[in-house]
C-alpha positions as CSV (number, residue, x, y, z in Angstrom):
1,M,-0.1,-0.1,-0.2
2,A,1.3,3.5,-0.6
3,K,2.2,5.8,2.0
4,K,-0.4,8.7,2.6
5,L,1.8,11.9,1.3
6,S,1.7,14.5,4.3
7,R,0.0,17.9,4.6
8,H,2.9,19.7,2.3
9,A,3.7,17.3,0.1
10,F,-0.3,17.1,-0.8
11,T,-0.7,20.5,-1.0
12,T,1.9,21.2,-3.0
13,F,0.9,18.6,-5.9
14,W,-2.9,19.9,-5.9
15,D,-1.7,23.5,-6.2
16,V,1.0,22.4,-9.0
17,H,-2.3,19.7,-10.2
18,A,-4.9,22.6,-10.7
19,W,-3.1,25.3,-11.9
20,V,-1.6,23.6,-14.7
21,G,-4.9,22.2,-15.6
22,V,-6.5,25.4,-15.1
23,I,-3.8,27.8,-17.1
24,G,-4.0,24.8,-20.3
25,G,-7.3,23.7,-19.5
26,L,-9.5,24.6,-22.5
27,L,-6.7,25.0,-24.9
28,L,-6.1,21.3,-24.5
29,Y,-9.5,19.9,-24.2
30,V,-9.8,21.8,-28.2
31,M,-6.5,20.0,-29.4
32,F,-8.0,16.6,-27.4
33,L,-11.4,17.2,-29.1
34,S,-10.2,17.8,-32.1
35,G,-7.8,15.1,-32.2
36,G,-10.7,13.3,-31.6
37,I,-12.0,13.7,-34.6
38,T,-8.9,13.2,-36.7
39,L,-8.1,10.0,-35.8
40,F,-11.4,9.7,-39.1
41,R,-9.4,12.3,-41.3
42,R,-9.1,9.2,-44.5
43,Q,-12.7,9.3,-43.9
44,L,-13.2,12.7,-44.4
45,E,-11.0,13.9,-46.5
46,V,-13.2,11.2,-49.2
47,W,-16.3,12.3,-47.1
48,E,-15.5,16.3,-48.0
49,E,-14.5,16.4,-51.8
50,P,-16.0,14.3,-54.3
51,L,-13.3,13.6,-56.6
52,T,-11.8,11.3,-53.9
53,Q,-15.0,9.2,-54.2
54,Q,-14.9,8.4,-58.2
55,R,-12.3,5.4,-59.2
56,S,-8.8,6.2,-60.3
57,S,-7.2,6.7,-63.4
58,V,-4.0,7.5,-62.2
59,E,-3.3,3.1,-62.6
60,Q,-4.2,3.7,-65.8
61,A,-2.5,6.7,-66.8
62,G,0.4,6.0,-65.0
63,L,2.6,8.9,-62.8
64,Q,4.6,10.3,-65.7
65,A,1.5,11.3,-66.9
66,T,-0.5,12.7,-64.3
67,L,2.6,14.3,-63.5
68,D,2.9,16.1,-66.9
69,E,-1.3,16.6,-66.7
70,G,-0.3,18.4,-63.9
71,L,2.7,20.7,-64.6
72,A,1.1,22.0,-68.3
73,A,-2.3,22.6,-66.7
74,A,0.2,24.8,-63.7
75,G,1.9,26.4,-66.4
76,T,4.9,26.2,-64.3
77,A,8.8,24.1,-63.3
78,P,8.2,24.4,-59.4
79,E,11.2,24.0,-57.8
80,Q,9.9,21.3,-55.4
81,I,6.0,19.3,-56.4
82,W,4.4,17.6,-53.1
83,F,2.4,14.5,-55.1
84,D,-0.1,13.1,-53.5
85,L,-1.2,9.6,-55.0
86,P,-4.4,8.2,-54.4
87,E,-5.2,5.5,-51.6
88,G,-7.1,2.3,-52.1
89,G,-8.1,2.9,-55.2
90,L,-10.0,5.8,-54.8
91,G,-9.5,9.8,-56.2
92,T,-7.1,11.6,-57.8
93,A,-3.4,12.4,-57.6
94,R,-3.3,15.5,-55.8
95,F,-0.3,18.4,-56.9
96,K,1.1,20.9,-54.6
97,Y,3.7,24.2,-54.7
98,V,4.7,26.9,-53.4
99,S,4.1,29.6,-56.0
100,Q,5.5,33.1,-54.3
101,G,5.6,32.7,-50.8
102,E,1.4,30.4,-50.8
103,V,1.5,27.1,-51.3
104,V,-0.8,25.9,-54.2
105,S,-2.8,22.4,-54.1
106,S,-5.2,21.3,-56.6
107,W,-6.3,17.8,-58.0
108,V,-4.9,16.8,-60.9
109,H,-8.5,15.9,-62.8
110,E,-8.4,16.7,-66.6
111,G,-5.5,19.3,-65.7
112,L,-5.8,21.2,-62.4
113,V,-8.9,21.5,-59.9
114,P,-8.4,23.8,-56.6
115,E,-8.6,22.2,-53.7
116,R,-12.2,22.7,-52.7
117,E,-12.5,21.8,-49.2
118,R,-10.4,22.2,-46.4
119,L,-12.2,20.7,-43.6
120,S,-10.1,17.5,-42.5
121,D,-6.9,19.9,-43.1
122,F,-8.0,22.5,-40.5
123,L,-9.0,20.0,-38.0
124,Y,-6.3,18.1,-38.2
125,E,-3.8,21.8,-37.6
126,L,-6.5,23.0,-35.2
127,H,-5.9,19.9,-32.6
128,Y,-1.7,20.6,-32.8
129,L,-2.6,25.0,-32.7
130,W,-0.6,25.5,-35.8
131,H,-2.5,28.1,-38.8
132,R,-0.7,29.8,-41.6
133,V,-1.8,33.0,-39.9
134,T,-0.6,32.6,-36.9
135,G,2.8,30.7,-37.7
136,D,4.7,28.5,-35.4
137,W,4.3,30.3,-31.9
138,L,0.7,28.5,-30.8
139,F,2.4,24.4,-32.5
140,Y,5.1,26.3,-30.1
141,L,2.6,26.9,-27.3
142,G,1.0,22.9,-27.7
143,G,3.9,21.7,-27.3
144,L,4.1,23.5,-23.8
145,L,1.0,22.2,-22.9
146,C,1.7,18.6,-23.3
147,V,4.4,19.3,-21.2
148,A,2.5,20.7,-18.5
149,L,-0.4,17.6,-18.8
150,L,2.7,15.0,-18.6
151,L,3.3,17.5,-14.5
152,A,-0.4,17.7,-14.2
153,L,-0.7,13.9,-14.8
154,A,2.5,12.7,-12.7
155,T,0.8,15.2,-9.6
156,G,-2.7,13.2,-10.1
157,V,-1.5,10.3,-9.6
158,F,0.7,11.2,-6.7
159,I,-2.4,13.0,-5.0
160,H,-4.9,9.9,-5.7
161,L,-1.4,7.0,-5.3
162,K,-2.6,5.6,-2.5
163,D,-6.2,4.9,-3.8
164,I,-5.8,4.8,-7.1
165,V,-7.3,1.7,-7.7
166,R,-10.8,2.3,-5.6
167,Q,-10.3,5.8,-8.2
168,F,-10.4,3.5,-11.0
169,H,-14.0,2.0,-10.5
170,Q,-16.0,4.3,-7.8
171,F,-18.6,6.0,-9.2
172,R,-21.4,7.1,-7.0
173,P,-24.4,8.5,-9.5
174,D,-26.8,8.5,-6.6
175,K,-25.4,10.5,-4.4
176,T,-25.4,14.4,-4.9
177,R,-23.6,16.2,-7.8
178,R,-20.8,17.1,-6.2
179,V,-19.6,13.7,-5.3
180,L,-21.1,12.7,-9.4
181,W,-17.7,14.8,-10.6
182,S,-15.5,14.4,-8.4
183,D,-16.0,10.6,-9.3
184,M,-16.8,11.4,-13.0
185,H,-12.8,13.4,-12.8
186,K,-11.7,10.8,-11.2
187,V,-12.8,7.7,-12.4
188,L,-12.2,9.2,-16.4
189,G,-8.5,10.6,-15.1
190,V,-7.7,7.2,-14.2
191,M,-9.2,4.9,-16.7
192,G,-7.2,7.5,-19.2
193,L,-4.3,7.9,-18.0
194,P,-2.4,5.3,-20.4
195,F,-3.9,7.2,-23.3
196,Q,-3.6,10.6,-21.5
197,V,0.6,9.9,-20.8
198,L,0.8,8.8,-24.7
199,Y,-0.2,12.0,-26.1
200,A,1.0,14.3,-23.9
201,Y,4.8,12.4,-24.7
202,T,4.6,12.1,-28.7
203,G,3.0,15.2,-28.7
204,A,5.5,17.3,-26.8
205,F,8.0,14.3,-28.7
206,F,7.4,16.2,-32.5
207,V,7.1,19.4,-31.5
208,F,10.0,20.1,-30.0
209,L,12.2,17.1,-31.8
210,G,12.4,19.3,-34.4
211,L,13.6,22.4,-32.0
212,L,17.0,19.8,-31.3
213,V,17.5,19.0,-34.3
214,Q,18.3,23.2,-35.5
215,V,19.7,23.4,-31.8
216,F,22.0,20.8,-32.9
217,T,22.9,21.3,-36.6
218,G,26.1,22.6,-35.5
219,P,27.5,21.8,-32.5
220,V,27.2,18.1,-33.3
221,F,26.8,17.9,-37.8
222,G,29.0,21.0,-38.5
223,G,26.4,23.2,-39.8
224,D,25.3,20.4,-42.3
225,A,21.1,20.7,-42.2
226,A,21.1,17.4,-44.8
227,R,22.9,14.6,-42.4
228,A,20.6,16.2,-39.3
229,D,17.3,16.1,-40.8
230,L,18.4,12.7,-42.7
231,L,19.7,11.2,-39.0
232,A,16.3,12.6,-36.9
233,W,13.6,12.5,-40.1
234,G,14.7,10.0,-42.3
235,A,14.6,12.3,-45.3
236,S,16.8,16.1,-45.6
237,F,13.6,19.0,-45.4
238,A,17.4,21.6,-45.9
239,D,16.0,24.0,-48.1
240,E,18.7,22.8,-51.5
241,P,19.3,26.1,-54.2
242,A,18.4,24.7,-58.1
243,R,21.9,23.9,-59.9
244,G,22.9,21.8,-62.4
245,A,22.2,21.5,-66.5
246,P,19.2,20.7,-67.9
247,A,18.9,17.5,-67.9
248,R,16.0,14.8,-69.3
249,G,16.0,12.0,-66.6
250,L,13.8,8.5,-65.9
251,T,10.2,9.0,-65.8
252,L,8.7,8.6,-62.4
253,D,7.1,5.5,-63.3
254,E,10.9,4.3,-64.0
255,L,12.3,5.9,-60.9
256,M,9.3,4.1,-58.9
257,A,10.2,0.8,-59.9
258,R,13.5,1.9,-59.2
259,A,12.5,2.2,-55.5
260,R,10.0,-0.8,-55.3
261,A,13.1,-2.9,-56.1
262,A,15.3,-0.8,-53.5
263,E,12.3,-1.6,-50.7
264,P,10.1,-4.5,-51.9
265,R,7.7,-3.6,-48.7
266,L,7.4,-0.2,-50.0
267,V,3.6,1.2,-50.2
268,P,3.7,4.7,-51.9
269,E,1.7,7.6,-50.8
270,R,3.7,10.5,-51.7
271,L,6.1,11.9,-53.8
272,R,7.9,15.2,-53.2
273,I,9.0,16.3,-56.9
274,R,13.0,18.7,-56.4
275,H,14.7,20.6,-59.4
276,L,12.9,18.7,-61.9
277,G,14.1,19.0,-65.7
278,L,18.0,19.3,-64.0
279,D,20.5,16.5,-63.3
280,S,20.6,17.1,-60.1
281,G,17.3,17.0,-59.6
282,T,15.9,13.8,-57.2
283,V,12.6,12.2,-56.1
284,D,11.5,11.2,-52.5
285,I,8.9,8.0,-52.2
286,R,7.5,8.0,-48.8
287,G,4.9,4.9,-47.5
288,S,4.1,2.3,-45.1
289,I,6.0,-0.6,-45.1
290,A,3.8,-4.2,-45.1
291,G,4.0,-6.1,-43.0
292,V,5.8,-4.1,-39.9
293,P,3.6,-2.3,-37.8
294,F,3.9,1.1,-37.5
295,A,6.5,1.3,-39.9
296,R,7.0,3.8,-43.0
297,G,9.5,4.0,-45.2
298,V,11.9,6.6,-47.0
299,V,13.6,6.6,-50.7
300,R,15.5,8.9,-52.2
301,V,16.3,8.4,-55.9
302,R,18.7,10.8,-58.6
303,A,16.1,11.2,-61.2
304,I,18.7,11.2,-64.1
305,D,20.2,7.8,-63.5
306,G,17.7,6.4,-61.3
307,A,20.1,5.6,-58.4
308,V,19.6,5.0,-54.7
309,L,20.4,8.2,-52.7
310,S,19.6,7.5,-49.2
311,L,17.0,4.3,-47.8
312,D,15.2,5.1,-44.3
313,A,12.9,1.8,-43.6
314,P,13.1,-0.8,-40.9
315,G,16.4,-2.6,-41.6
316,A,17.9,-0.5,-43.3
317,E,21.2,0.8,-42.3
318,G,21.1,4.2,-41.3
319,A,17.1,3.7,-40.3
320,R,15.7,5.5,-37.1
321,S,15.1,3.5,-34.1
322,D,12.0,1.3,-33.8
323,A,11.0,3.3,-30.7
324,F,10.9,6.3,-33.2
325,R,8.6,4.3,-35.5
326,W,6.4,2.9,-32.9
327,I,6.1,6.9,-31.4
328,Y,4.8,7.9,-34.1
329,G,2.3,4.6,-34.9
330,L,1.1,5.2,-31.2
331,H,0.2,8.7,-32.1
332,Y,-1.5,8.2,-35.2
333,A,-3.1,4.8,-34.4
334,D,-1.7,3.1,-37.1
335,F,-2.9,-0.4,-35.6
336,G,-6.0,-2.1,-34.8
337,G,-8.6,-0.8,-37.6
338,I,-11.3,1.2,-36.9
339,T,-12.3,-0.6,-33.7
340,L,-9.4,1.1,-32.0
341,R,-9.8,4.7,-33.9
342,I,-13.5,4.1,-32.0
343,L,-11.9,3.3,-28.5
344,F,-9.5,6.2,-29.0
345,F,-12.0,8.8,-29.3
346,A,-14.5,7.6,-27.0
347,L,-11.2,8.0,-24.8
348,A,-10.7,11.6,-26.2
349,L,-14.1,13.0,-25.1
350,A,-13.1,11.0,-21.4
351,T,-10.2,13.2,-21.0
352,C,-12.4,16.3,-22.9
353,A,-15.1,15.8,-19.8
354,T,-11.8,14.9,-17.3
355,I,-10.3,18.8,-18.0
356,L,-13.9,20.4,-17.6
357,T,-14.9,18.5,-14.7
358,G,-11.5,19.4,-13.0
359,N,-12.1,23.1,-13.9
360,W,-15.1,22.5,-11.8
361,I,-13.3,21.2,-8.7
362,W,-11.1,24.5,-9.2
363,L,-13.7,26.5,-9.3
364,A,-15.8,24.8,-6.2
365,R,-12.6,24.9,-3.8
366,R,-11.7,28.7,-4.9
367,E,-15.1,29.4,-3.9
368,A,-15.8,28.0,-0.9
369,R,-13.5,30.8,0.9
370,Q,-14.2,33.5,-1.4
371,E,-16.0,34.9,-4.7
372,R,-14.1,36.5,-6.9
373,L,-13.8,37.6,-10.5
374,G,-11.4,36.0,-11.7
375,N,-13.6,32.5,-10.6
376,R,-16.3,33.9,-11.8
377,L,-15.1,34.6,-15.2
378,L,-13.4,30.7,-15.9
379,A,-16.4,29.3,-14.7
380,R,-18.3,31.1,-17.7
381,L,-14.9,30.5,-20.0
382,T,-15.0,26.8,-19.0
383,V,-18.7,26.6,-20.4
384,G,-17.6,29.3,-23.7
385,F,-15.4,27.0,-25.3
386,G,-16.3,23.4,-23.5
387,A,-19.7,23.3,-25.6
388,G,-18.5,26.6,-28.0
389,T,-15.5,24.3,-29.6
390,V,-18.2,21.5,-30.2
391,V,-21.0,24.4,-31.8
392,A,-17.6,25.8,-33.6
393,I,-17.3,22.7,-35.7
394,A,-20.8,21.3,-36.3
395,A,-20.8,25.2,-37.3
396,L,-18.0,24.3,-39.9
397,F,-19.6,21.0,-41.1
398,L,-21.8,22.5,-41.7
399,A,-20.9,25.7,-43.6
400,S,-18.2,23.1,-45.8
401,R,-21.8,21.9,-47.2
402,A,-24.0,25.2,-47.4
403,F,-21.5,27.0,-49.2
404,P,-21.0,26.5,-53.2
405,L,-18.6,23.9,-54.3
406,D,-16.2,26.1,-56.9
407,W,-16.8,29.0,-55.0
408,I,-13.1,30.1,-54.6
409,A,-13.3,31.5,-51.0
410,R,-15.2,29.1,-49.8
411,P,-12.1,27.3,-47.5
412,A,-11.4,30.9,-45.3
413,A,-15.2,30.8,-45.3
414,E,-15.7,27.9,-43.3
415,E,-12.2,28.4,-41.0
416,L,-14.2,32.1,-40.1
417,T,-17.1,30.0,-39.9
418,F,-15.6,28.1,-36.9
419,V,-13.7,31.3,-35.3
420,V,-17.4,33.5,-35.6
421,A,-18.8,30.6,-34.1
422,L,-16.7,29.8,-30.9
423,G,-16.1,33.9,-31.1
424,F,-20.3,34.0,-30.4
425,C,-20.4,31.3,-27.8
426,I,-17.4,32.6,-25.7
427,V,-19.5,36.1,-25.5
428,W,-23.0,34.4,-25.1
429,A,-21.6,32.7,-22.2
430,L,-19.9,35.8,-20.7
431,A,-23.0,37.7,-21.0
432,A,-25.9,35.5,-20.0
433,R,-27.8,36.1,-17.9
434,D,-28.1,32.8,-16.5
435,G,-25.3,30.3,-16.7
436,G,-27.4,27.7,-15.5
437,R,-28.7,26.6,-18.9
438,L,-25.6,27.9,-20.8
439,W,-24.8,24.1,-21.7
440,S,-28.3,22.7,-22.4
441,Q,-28.9,25.7,-25.2
442,Q,-25.5,25.5,-26.8
443,L,-25.2,21.5,-26.9
444,G,-28.6,21.8,-28.7
445,L,-27.7,23.8,-30.6
446,A,-24.8,22.5,-31.7
447,G,-27.4,19.0,-32.3
448,L,-29.1,21.5,-34.5
449,L,-26.8,22.7,-36.4
450,L,-24.9,19.0,-37.7
451,L,-28.5,17.1,-38.0
452,P,-29.3,18.6,-41.6
453,V,-25.3,18.2,-42.4
454,P,-25.6,14.6,-43.8
455,A,-28.6,15.8,-46.3
456,L,-27.1,18.5,-47.3
457,A,-23.7,16.7,-48.5
458,A,-26.1,14.6,-50.7
459,R,-26.0,17.8,-53.1
460,W,-22.0,17.1,-53.7
461,S,-22.1,13.6,-53.8
462,G,-24.8,10.6,-54.5
463,A,-21.8,7.8,-52.4
464,G,-23.4,9.1,-49.0
465,L,-26.8,8.1,-46.7
466,F,-28.5,10.3,-48.6
467,G,-27.5,10.4,-52.7
468,A,-28.8,8.8,-56.0
469,G,-25.6,6.8,-56.4
470,P,-24.1,4.3,-55.8
471,K,-23.1,3.6,-52.0
472,L,-19.5,4.4,-50.7
473,G,-18.7,2.5,-47.0
474,A,-16.6,6.2,-45.5
475,V,-19.3,8.5,-47.2
476,V,-22.0,7.3,-45.6
477,A,-20.1,5.7,-42.4
478,V,-19.4,9.6,-41.8
479,D,-23.5,10.2,-42.3
480,V,-24.3,8.1,-39.8
481,A,-21.9,9.2,-37.1
482,L,-22.9,12.7,-37.7
483,L,-26.5,11.9,-36.7
484,L,-25.8,9.8,-34.1
485,A,-23.5,13.0,-33.1
486,A,-26.6,14.7,-33.5
487,A,-29.0,13.2,-31.9
488,A,-26.6,12.6,-28.6
489,L,-26.2,16.2,-28.6
490,C,-29.7,17.1,-28.2
491,A,-30.1,14.3,-26.1
492,S,-27.5,15.6,-23.9
493,A,-28.9,18.7,-23.9
494,W,-32.5,17.8,-22.7
495,A,-31.2,15.6,-20.1
496,L,-28.9,18.7,-19.0
497,R,-32.3,21.5,-18.9
498,R,-34.3,18.9,-17.1
499,A,-30.9,18.4,-14.6
500,T,-31.2,22.2,-14.3
501,S,-35.2,22.5,-13.7
502,R,-35.2,20.8,-10.8
503,P,-36.4,22.7,-7.7
504,E,-33.3,22.3,-6.1
505,A,-31.3,24.0,-8.6
506,R,-33.6,26.4,-9.6
507,L,-33.2,27.0,-6.0
508,L,-29.3,27.2,-5.9
509,A,-29.5,28.7,-9.4
510,T,-31.6,32.0,-7.3
511,R,-29.1,31.8,-5.0
512,R,-26.3,32.5,-7.2
513,A,-27.7,34.2,-9.9
514,P,-26.2,38.0,-9.1
515,R,-23.3,36.8,-8.4
516,P,-23.1,33.4,-11.1
517,L,-20.1,30.6,-9.9
518,S,-20.2,29.2,-13.7
519,A,-22.0,28.3,-16.7
520,H,-23.9,25.6,-15.4
521,G,-25.0,26.8,-11.8
522,E,-21.7,24.7,-10.8
523,A,-21.3,25.0,-7.1
524,G,-24.2,22.2,-6.7
525,L,-22.1,20.5,-9.2
526,V,-18.4,19.9,-8.1
527,A,-17.2,18.4,-5.8
528,R,-16.0,20.1,-2.0
529,R,-12.1,19.4,-1.3
530,Q,-12.1,16.5,0.8
531,T,-14.1,15.1,-2.1
532,A,-12.2,15.5,-4.5
533,S,-8.7,15.1,-2.8
C-alpha cells in the first residue's frame, strides 16, 4: 500500500495539479476534441471532396502522364512538387507546390482543380494549434501544453496514489452532484491515464524534436542541416538551391520501380520532386511498409538515372530507431483498424470531460473561500470553450456542405465560420444572465447544426446516406456518425435542461444569480475539497 503524503506534499502537488490544469486546460480540451475527430481524417477526406470518391485513373494513365497533366495546367515548373497518390484505388493525385510564398494545392483531374475543401485539414491542424496565419508560435505553445499535461498527470497520480485502485471504479451517480462530478474526474482520469500520457509525451516529442535538431545541427553535425534531418526524420528537408545543367531524367514510373526494387515492402503514398528537369533532381518516395507494425519508409532516388541515394526503412542501414517508429505509430493509431480508432475517440472525449470536471472542482474550492471575479470568469469561459468548441465544429461541418463547392473563397469562409461561431459562444457565455442553462442551450444548438449536414452532403455526392448514386462505405459512415452525434448532443441538451429545471437546481441558481459561479450552476455540480482529494 502506498504511503500517505504529508500535508505539505499533498498541498504542493494539489496546487501544481490544479494550476496547470486551469491555465492550460481549455486549450488542451480543444486539442483533444479536434484530435479525436482527426483519427478519422482519411474518412473525412473522402467524404468532403467528391473527386476522392471516384475510381482512380492514375494507375491506368501512369504517374508520369498524371504529373505532366498537372505541370501543363500549372504552366510552371516549380523547384519542389509534392505529389500525393490516391489511396485504396479511389480519387486522383494531389499536386502541391509553392508559388510566391503561397502553397498551391490542386487535384489532377482534367487539368488542375483547385483544392476546394479544408475541413479535415483544418481540424488536423487545430489539434496541434497550427495555422498559416498565426505561424509556429501556437504550435510551440501546444508543445508546452503537452509538457504541462505530463506534469498535471504526474501530480494527479501522486495525489491519489494511496487509493488509485478505488478511484478506478468508484462512481456514485446516485449521490449528490458534487460527488458525481468528483467521481467522474477521478474515474475518467484514472481509466484514461495511459492514453493521456501517450498523447502528452508523443505530442511534446513531435513539437520539440524539430527544435532539438536545429540546436544540435551546428555542434553535432557541423552545420550540415541535410545530414541532421536525415538522421532525425529519415529524409532531408533542408532547402537546397537549384543547380546543375538541364537534363532529361527517367520517368516517375521508372523511378518508382527503382524505389520498389530497393524496398519491395514500400507502399507509396507521397512523392517529393525537387529540381525537376535538372541533373541534380531527386525524388523522395514515401509510404508505409507492408507487414511491419507502424513502419514507414522513404527512398530517395536520383531523377537522372534512378540511383538510390538514401533508404530509410526498418532494417536498413541508417534507419531511425524502432522507438521512433513506435512513437509515430501509436500517436497516429496506425494499428487496430477502425475499432481501435473508435476506442481512442471515446478516450479523447473522456479526457475532455476530465479537463472540464477538473475546472469545476478547482472553482468549488476557490469559491468556497471567497467569491472572485476571476473564478466567475473562468466558469463562464469553461462553458464558452467547452460547449462553444462543439458548436464551432458543428458550424464548420454545416458550412462545408452549405457553401457553393466551386466558390474560390470557400476554404477561408469555412475557417472563418469556425472562429466566428466559437467567439459567439464565448461572448454568449460571458454575457448570459442565466448561466445554469448555457450547457443545454449550446449543446442543443450544436446538435441542430449537425442534423441537416448529411442531407446537404447529397448535393455534392451521391455516395452518401441520402445520395442517389452508388454508396461508398467511408461517406456513409461519416453521414451516420454525424446523425448519431446530432442525436447525442440533442439528448444531452434535453437531459441537462431537465436537470437544471429541478426545484433544488432552481433554488441554487436563484441564490447564485447575481454572482453566478459558472455557466452551469456548477456550485452544486462540483466536489468539495475533501471529495476531490
